[in-house]
C-alpha angles and dihedrals in degrees: 000000000000091000091048090051090053094051095046090047089055088052089053090051091051091050091049092050090051089048092240101110092148099039116120096270095036091051093048091050090048094051094046093044090050092049092048091047090053093050095050091048101257092131099161090053090047090054091049093050096045098042104105127202121247090249094054108152120238106279120245113258128237120043095014093052090058091045091054090051091053093045097049109028097069094069093042091052090054093046095049092044094051090047090054092238096149099168094046091047093051093047092049094053092044091055094043094052091045090055093047094050092045095049102033103025135245092295093062107132094201086086088072091061095049092045091052094050092045094049091051092053091047089053089054092047092051089052088053091055096249124156100256103159094123094040092050091051088053089051089056091048093049091046089060091050092048092047091051091051092050092050098050114114093201095056120076113216108216126204095268094051090043090057090050091047089056090045091051091051091049093049090047091054090046090052091049090051091048093054091047100254090130109221120194105283092216090054088055091051092048094050093050091046091053091047093050092047092048095050092046091054095053090037109240100155101184091053091042089057093047093047092048090052091051090046089055089051092051092048090052090053092056092047099252093131099158092056090042091056091050092050091045089054091054091048091050092050092054094041092049092051090050096040089235098170098181091055092047090050091052091050091050090053092047090051092053091045090053091052089050098057091097093069123160089258108042091179090066094059134227124314114265121234091256092049089052090051091051090046090058090059093043089054089053089057097250122155125238089256093053092047091049091053094047095047096037093237133118124272088240091057091049090050091053091050092049091050090051091048093052091049095047093047092042088233126152097202140025090250092053090048090053092050092050091047092053091048091052094045095243098136119089089200089065096049 
């Protein structure tokens, strides 16, 4: 990826010298150089390359249209997912995959990347108690497309697509676990380990950090806490260097969840990341309605989370749960 960035950057320089920075080839080099810069962690350069002027000419259609979809949709998928905009998220991915298949053909491997990102956001939305029936059906549909691509003898799967295939498998297993379908925990660990290794080899540092964080989460679930702590440390180092706030936030939640495994009722299990987030607001004295507004979830979902928190902490009241949480070091606001 570093070598590719260098060559595309040279293409950008040639286009600039010839005063055709937004011609078909110059634009393609700029998009690909910006994408490569993003993936190796040169975010300021990526922003410079991908920042277009107000008088940008209409882009040529065909290959570049698909490239722009791949380069821009990843961030939008994450933003819509985190905002809980399920319908908009599903529509965006539908349209993106339709453009890729129309412009690049049914063998286009970029679909794997979009399917993996989408499935990961749907897993998070399910954990938040959102209505994801349509989105989950799309996950199943995209999983069939991805599986067919991976099985084709006439299509070579390169290292980047292989990493995204592993990521898609890992996100699919995480979604299955979230909806209670109970995949093999070791299979989940293995898939996240392969994804993290693949992204590190490219390198794609943002996705390496995210995959390492999820690997740490999976290792914690199977009780391998020492290895989970080591992997979480690696994830934090990469995320800190990149300034990847969402990954750092996930790691903070995982750290508090790990400290909370010795709850008053071990049979009930550890608090989930979302339950820890709700617990923070409960400890601040907020009502279910206030928490629902702040987290963009329903009051009913908040009520379920609070009930689970009380059961896991063996607390009779919200105040008692807050006191136990402070004693166990579960609250970020106290750290």
